[in-house]
C-alpha positions in Angstrom: 211.4 18.0 -128.1 215.0 17.4 -127.0 216.9 18.6 -123.9 218.7 21.4 -125.9 215.5 22.8 -127.3 213.8 22.8 -123.9 216.7 24.6 -122.3 216.6 27.2 -125.1 212.9 27.8 -124.4 213.5 28.2 -120.7 216.2 30.8 -121.3 213.9 32.6 -123.7 211.3 32.9 -121.0 213.8 34.1 -118.4 215.2 36.8 -120.7 211.7 37.9 -121.8 210.4 38.0 -118.2 213.4 40.1 -117.2 212.8 42.6 -120.1 209.2 43.0 -119.0 210.2 43.8 -115.4 212.8 46.3 -116.6 210.2 47.9 -118.9 207.5 48.2 -116.2 207.1 51.8 -114.9 208.6 52.3 -111.4 207.9 55.0 -108.8 210.0 55.6 -105.7 207.9 55.9 -102.5 211.0 56.5 -100.4 214.7 57.2 -101.0 215.6 53.5 -100.7 212.5 51.6 -101.8 210.8 51.3 -105.2 207.4 50.0 -106.0 206.0 48.6 -109.3 203.1 50.8 -110.4 199.9 48.8 -111.2 199.5 48.8 -114.9 198.0 46.7 -117.7 200.9 47.5 -120.0 203.0 44.5 -119.0 200.1 42.1 -119.4 199.3 43.5 -122.8 202.9 43.1 -123.9 203.0 39.5 -122.8 199.8 38.6 -124.6 201.0 40.2 -127.8 204.4 38.5 -127.7 203.0 35.1 -126.8 200.4 35.3 -129.6 203.2 35.9 -132.1 205.6 33.4 -130.6 203.6 30.3 -129.4 206.9 28.8 -128.3 206.9 31.2 -125.4 203.6 29.8 -124.1 205.0 26.3 -124.3 208.2 27.3 -122.6 206.4 29.1 -119.8 204.3 26.0 -119.2 207.4 23.7 -119.1 209.3 26.0 -116.8 206.4 26.1 -114.3 206.6 23.7 -111.3 204.0 20.9 -111.6 200.7 21.9 -110.2 201.5 25.6 -110.0 199.6 28.5 -111.6 201.1 31.0 -114.0 202.1 34.2 -112.2 200.2 37.1 -113.7 201.6 40.7 -113.5 198.7 41.6 -111.2 199.9 38.9 -108.8 203.2 40.7 -108.4 201.4 43.9 -107.6 199.3 42.1 -105.0 202.3 40.6 -103.3 203.9 44.0 -103.2 200.7 45.4 -101.7 200.6 42.7 -99.0 204.2 43.5 -98.1 203.3 47.1 -97.7 200.4 46.3 -95.4 202.5 44.1 -93.2 205.2 46.7 -93.0 202.7 49.4 -92.1 201.3 47.2 -89.4 204.7 46.4 -88.0 205.6 50.1 -87.7 202.1 51.2 -86.6 202.5 50.7 -82.8 199.7 48.2 -82.8 200.7 44.8 -81.3 199.6 41.2 -81.5 196.9 41.7 -78.8 195.4 44.7 -80.6 195.2 42.6 -83.7 193.7 39.7 -81.8 191.0 42.0 -80.3 190.2 43.4 -83.7 190.3 40.0 -85.3 187.6 38.8 -83.0 185.6 42.0 -83.5 185.8 41.7 -87.3 185.3 38.0 -87.5 188.7 37.4 -89.1 191.9 35.6 -88.1 194.8 37.5 -86.7 196.8 37.6 -89.9 193.9 39.1 -91.8 193.4 41.7 -89.0 197.1 42.7 -89.1 196.9 43.2 -92.9 193.7 45.2 -92.4 195.3 47.4 -89.7 198.2 48.0 -92.1 195.9 48.9 -94.9 194.1 51.5 -92.8 197.4 52.9 -91.6 198.5 53.3 -95.2 195.3 55.0 -96.2 195.9 57.5 -93.3 193.7 60.4 -92.2 190.2 59.4 -91.1 191.0 55.8 -91.7 193.5 55.8 -88.9 191.0 57.7 -86.6 188.3 55.1 -87.5 190.7 52.3 -86.7 191.4 53.7 -83.3 187.6 54.0 -82.6 187.0 50.4 -83.8 189.8 49.2 -81.5 188.0 50.9 -78.6 184.7 49.3 -79.5 186.4 46.0 -79.9 188.0 46.3 -76.4 184.6 47.1 -74.8 183.1 44.1 -76.5 185.9 41.8 -75.5 185.7 43.0 -71.9 182.2 41.6 -71.8 183.5 38.2 -72.6 186.5 38.0 -70.3 185.2 34.8 -68.6 185.9 32.9 -71.8 189.7 33.6 -71.3 190.3 33.7 -75.0 193.3 35.8 -74.7 194.7 34.2 -71.5 194.7 30.9 -73.4 197.2 32.2 -75.9 199.2 34.3 -73.4 201.7 31.6 -72.4 201.5 32.2 -68.7 202.1 29.1 -66.7 200.3 27.7 -63.6 203.3 28.9 -61.6 203.1 32.4 -63.0 199.4 32.5 -62.1 200.2 31.4 -58.5 202.9 34.1 -58.1 200.6 36.8 -59.5 197.8 35.7 -57.2 200.1 36.3 -54.2 201.3 39.6 -55.6 197.9 41.0 -56.6 195.8 39.2 -54.0 193.0 36.8 -54.9 192.6 33.3 -56.2 193.9 31.8 -59.4 190.6 32.4 -61.3 190.5 36.1 -60.4 194.2 36.3 -61.5 193.4 34.8 -64.9 190.5 37.2 -65.4 192.8 40.1 -64.5 195.4 38.9 -67.0 192.7 38.6 -69.6 191.5 42.2 -69.0 195.0 43.5 -69.2 195.6 41.7 -72.5 192.3 43.0 -73.9 193.2 46.6 -72.9 196.6 46.4 -74.5 198.4 46.4 -71.1 200.3 43.1 -71.3 203.4 45.0 -70.2 201.8 45.6 -66.8 201.3 41.9 -66.3 204.9 41.1 -67.1 206.1 43.9 -64.8 204.0 42.5 -62.0 205.3 39.0 -62.6 208.9 40.3 -62.4 208.1 41.8 -59.0 206.2 38.7 -57.9 209.2 36.5 -58.7 211.5 38.6 -56.6 209.4 38.1 -53.5 
């Protein structure tokens, strides 16, 4: 197969893929954002076309980066769904420490917990109420493990910060670290930063 024929096949794939995307049903979930509706129609059209035109199968393979996997229509829908979950989490009012508490409670990493929070927010209703209750349960469980300093270890507070907070709050460095840990678990990191600002002014 020469260079000109290969280029022609690549162009055929691009044009055909664009026609599939344009043909896919679209619904508007907001005035400015559109979402591809999950459907098997696109997959069926692709299978029918590629069965009649084997060159499309070859061109798709040749256009793919080495070691990659062909992108199925359902994968596009999954990516869109993940974006919605992350967007819902970002606008939910839950912060990193909330996600961290829930991640430990659910046995997941923080990224998975953020997506799960976003999913429950999207579902709305009793799912949001259930999420709030789970966060409370997760906080209670985490408070029983404050001596592990799991949250303090990720907080970024320095030794100097701890010393200043110890003088401001009273108590030794260990007690200060535990107090920081409890505040992070309870979603009150802002109180620690505010106290540190006052402590630095002394």
